N, C-alpha and C positions, 0 to 999 in steps of 0.2 A: 828288469822291466818287462811287464807282460806285453806280448805282441798285440798291435793294434788290430790285427785281423781277428782276434778272438776276445776283443774288449767287451766286458759285461757292462750293459747300459740298460738297466731295467726301468720300468715306470714306477718310481718310488711311491707315488700317490696310490697307485693300484695295489702295490704290494702291502702298503700300510693298511688299506681297507680290508684286505684279505686277512692280515694278521689280527687286526682288531676284532673281526668277526669270529675268529677262533678262540678269543678270550673273553669277550664282553658277554656278561650274563651266562657265562660258562663256568668260569672259576669263581670260587667264593671270594667276595670282596670286590669283584669286578662288576659293579652294578651301580645304578643311580642312587641307591640309598647310602652308598659309602663315599663315592666321588663322582664328579662329572665326566662323562665320556669325552667331552671336548678336551679335557686335560690329558687323556690317554693318547689321543691321536698324535700330537707332536712328539711325545716321548717315544712311541713306536717308530715314527718317521726318522727320528735322530739315530735310533739304533740300526735301522735298515741303511740309512745314508752311511753310517760308519762302516757297516759291512761292505758296502759297495766300494768305498774309498780304499778299504783294506785290500779288496780284490784288485782294484785297478793298479795299485802300486806294488802288490805282491808281497807285502810285509805285515807283521802283526801291528795291532794298535799301540800307540804311545801311552804313557802314563796319563797324559793330559786328555787324551781321547776317551780314557775310561772314567773320567770324573762324573759324566752323567749317570753312570751306574751307582755312584755313591750318593748322588743327589736323589735318585729315584728310590734307593733303598731306604734312606731316612724319611722321605715323603710317604712311602707306602706303610712304613712302620707307624708313623704318626696318624695315619688314616685308619689303622687297625686292619689292614689287609693282611691275611695270613701269609706267612713267608713262603709256604709251599705254593700258593697261588701265583706269587710273584715270579717264582722259579719257573713255573709251568708257562707263564706268560712269555718269558724270555725264550723258552724252548719253542713256543708257538711261532715267535718271530724268526727264530733260527730255521725252523722247518719250512716256513714260508719262503725264505730266501733260497734255501737249498732246492726245494721243489721247483722253483722258477728257474733256478740256475740249470738244473738238469733237463728242464723241458726244452731248453734251447742249445744243448750241449752236444747234439748229435755230430755237428761238424767239427767239434773241437777235438784235439788230441786227448787221449785218455789220461795222460799224465797231467794235463792242464786242469781237466775236470776234477781229478782227485786232489790236486793242489788247491783248487778253489774251495772244494768241500772242507778240506782240512783248515783252511784259513778261516772259513766262516765258523766252524765248530770251536776252534781254539779262541777266536775272537769273543764269541758269546760265553764260552767258559770263563774267560777273563772278566767280561762284563758282569756275569752272574756272581762270580766270586766277590767282586767289588761291591755289588748290591747287597749280598748276604752279609759281609762284614759291616757295612754301614747300617743295615737293617737291625742287626743284633746290637750294635752299639746304641742306636737310637731307642730300640725297644727296651734295653737295659735302663737307659736314662729315664725313659718314660715310666717304666715300672717303679723305679726308685721315687720318682716324684709322685707317682700315684700312691705309693705306700705312705709317704709323708702326709699327703693330703687326707688319705684314708684315716690314718691315726689321728690327724687333727680334727677331722670331722666327728668321729666316733667319741673321742674324749671330750670334745665340746658338748655334744648332745648329752652324753652320759653324765657329765657334771652339771647338767641343768642350765648351762649358759644359754642366753638368748642370742643366737648368731645374728650378725649383721647381714643385710640382704646381699651385700657384695660378697661376703664370705660364702653364703649359701650358693650364690651363682657360680662362684669359682669352684667350690666343691662338686657341685652337680655336673658342671661342664667338664672338669678334669676327670671325674670318675664315670661320666656318662650315665647318670642315674636321675631319677624323677623325684622331686620333693614331695609331690602330691601322691595320694593313694596310701594304703595301709603299710605300715612297717612294724616289725617286731624285733625284740632283742633276745639274745641268750648270752650267758657269761660262763666262762670256763675257769675253774679254779682247781687247786690241788692241795692235798694235805701237807705234802712236803715241797720245798722249793724245787721247781721243775727246770730242767735245762732248756735254754731258750731255743736251741735247735729242735729239741723234742716238741716244744710247743708249736713251732712252725709246722712241723710234720703233722701234728694233730689238726692244726688249722686247715691244712691242705686236704686231709682226709674228710674233714667235716664239710668243707666247701664242695668237694666233689660229691659227697653223699647226698647233699640237700639241693644240688643244682637244679634238678628237674622239679623241685617244689618251690623255687623262688624265682623272682624276676630280676635279672641282672646279677651283679656280683654280690657275694657276702663280704661285708666290710668289717674289718677287725681293728681294734684299738688296744693298746697296752695300757693298763691302769694298775700299775704296781704288780702284785701277785695275781691279779686277775686279767683275763683277756675278755673284753666285751665286744660282741658282734652285733651287727645290724643288718637286716635283710627285708626285702619286700616279698611277702608270701604270694604264691600264684593263686592260691585258693585258701581253704581252711588250713590251719596249722596243726590239725590234730595228729597228722602222721609224722611231723617232724621230730617230736620227743623220742619216738620209737626209733627213728633213723639215727638220731644222736646217740641213743643207748647202744645200738648195735655198733657204732663206730667205737665207742669206749670199750665195749666188750672185746673187740678185735684189735685193740691198741695196747700192746705190751708196754707196761711202764710201772716203775715202783713208786711213782709220784702220788698215786691215789687221786685221780681226777674225778671231778663232779661237774655237772652242768646245770645251771639254773635257767629256766625259760620264762620270759615275761609275757604279758598279754599283748594283743595287737592294738596299735595306736593308729590315729586317724591319718597322720602324716609324718614326715621326717622329723620335724621339730618336736611334735607331740610325743615322739618315740622316747623322749627323756623319761617318761613314766615307765615305759617298758624296760628301759635300761636299769632303772632303779628296782623294778620288780625282779629282774633277772639276777642282779647283784645280791639282793636280799635272799632270793631263792638259793643261789649257790652257796651263800654263807651258812643258810640253814642246813643245807645238804651236808656241807663239810663239818658243821657243828653238831648235828644231831641225827643225820641219816648216813647210812653206810656209804662211804666213798665209792665211786664207780657208778653212781646212779645219776639219772637225768631227772631233775625235779622241776615241776611246774609251780609257778608262784601260788596259784590257788591251792595247791596240795600242802603248802607249808605255811599257811596263814598264821597258825598258832605260833610256830617258831619265829616267824617274822614279827609278830606282836611282842613276843618276849625280847627279841633282839633290839627292837626299837625302844623298849622301855626297860633297860637292864637293871636300874635301881629298883623298880617295882618288882621285877622278876626275882631279884636276889632277896627281896623282903618276903616274897612268896615262899621261897625255898626255906628261909630261916623260920618263918612262922608255921609252915606245914611240916618241915623235916628236921628242923634245928634240934629238937629234943632227941632225935635218933642218931645224932653225930657219933656218940660213943657206942652205938649198937649197929655195926655194919650188917650183921646178919638180918636185922629187921629191914634195912634199906634194901638188901637183896631179896627179901620176901616181897616188898612192894614192887620192885622191878619185875619180879617173876609174875606178880599179879597182872601187871600191864602186858607183859609178853604173852601170858597164857590166857588172855581175854577174860580175866577175873575168875578163872576156874580154879578152885582150891585144889581139886584132885590133880589137875595138870601141873599146878605149882609144886605139890608134894613130889611128883614124879621128876620134875625138872631139877629140883634141889636135893633129890635123893633123901627125903625125910618122910616121916609118917604123916599122914593127913592130920592127925591130932596136933602134931607139932605146928603145922600151918595154922590151925585154929588158935592155938595158944599164942603164936606170934602176932596174929591179927589183933587179939584182944589186948596184947601188950603194947602194940602200936597205938591203939586207941587210948590206952591209959596214959601213955607218955605224951601224946600230941594233942589229945582232945578231938581228934578227927577219926571217924570210923571208916576204915577201908571198904567195909561192906555196904556203906551208903554211897550210891553212885554220885551224889552231889559232892560228898567229901572226897571220894576216890578220884574224881576227875580233877579236883584241885591238886591232890597230891601227885597225880600222874603228870600234871602240867609242871609242878615244881621239879619232878624228877627229869622231865625234858630239859628244863633250863640248867639243871645241874649237869647233865650229860653234855650240853652245849658249851658250858663254861669250861669243863674239863677237856673237851676236844680242842678248844682254842687257846688254852693256857699253855 
């Protein structure tokens, strides 16, 4: 038992005010935009009171006395206060008690002062650890719930469902996002089946890369082999495709990723159109554009038109290229004309043949198909047919 001659009896209200001043509007999350200051005062007072009780009896806190630490940890996690800020707030309270303790300790034996300091430090170590454990448990549960809601929101919007007002309110409240204002979508796909953990790593890199260009979180949803994302642009989205491309370039994978970017929609519900565009764009990228590319919807409109009308596209291939089925070298010549921007000299060089051979093959193509590759009107149709042919082969 501590001697009554050296009994520590501080003004708890005064110490509480001092401790609160050390943390309010100082540490991130300890401000009116996160929680009410009136809620902070009693929790700090309880911790100081616990410290005083521990000092008076001269023994560490009991398990029951540490329960407020668990309650506070869960509450701060729910409020979104950073864990480091909560830890620093505990240290500020601890420091307030120790400074007050030392200010009146001149008449106390050195051993008693040291014992008091050790008790306060160990008490707040235990409180802090209880808080940390509870904070992490709560944060993990919140994150899991948010991921479920996030996936639910993105898949509902992307599938074109008209969400109920109650669902929208729940989604926006849980994820702390705004329905109004512009939203856009991008979709991630791969040529080969991608490992789920690898996709999660790619998501994290993308979210970090674009964070400065979006408002709030990037929301992801799983849609089969595609991952669809929704985000609110901070301004124009012109720079985002380049950022996404850099992420893909620096991401080592054999899966062959591509990303399709949709246009900007007026609000969250209207972003269904952007989701559709993003999915169409990534499908076109995987089907006809080199994997590892980031493709904007407006850049693959022809591919999208073909993909949306596959029967007509197949008829186009048959009518323009069907007669060349038994002549693969003529197909190669047409492909080279596309790649070489219609330059016969460049085609000859690319195919390692004489220019006269290219001329002969072009005449032969016209004879077999009835379409002249030297006519831009005919050539554009044949090039479009070749595009669909490549897309079909890539997805077969």
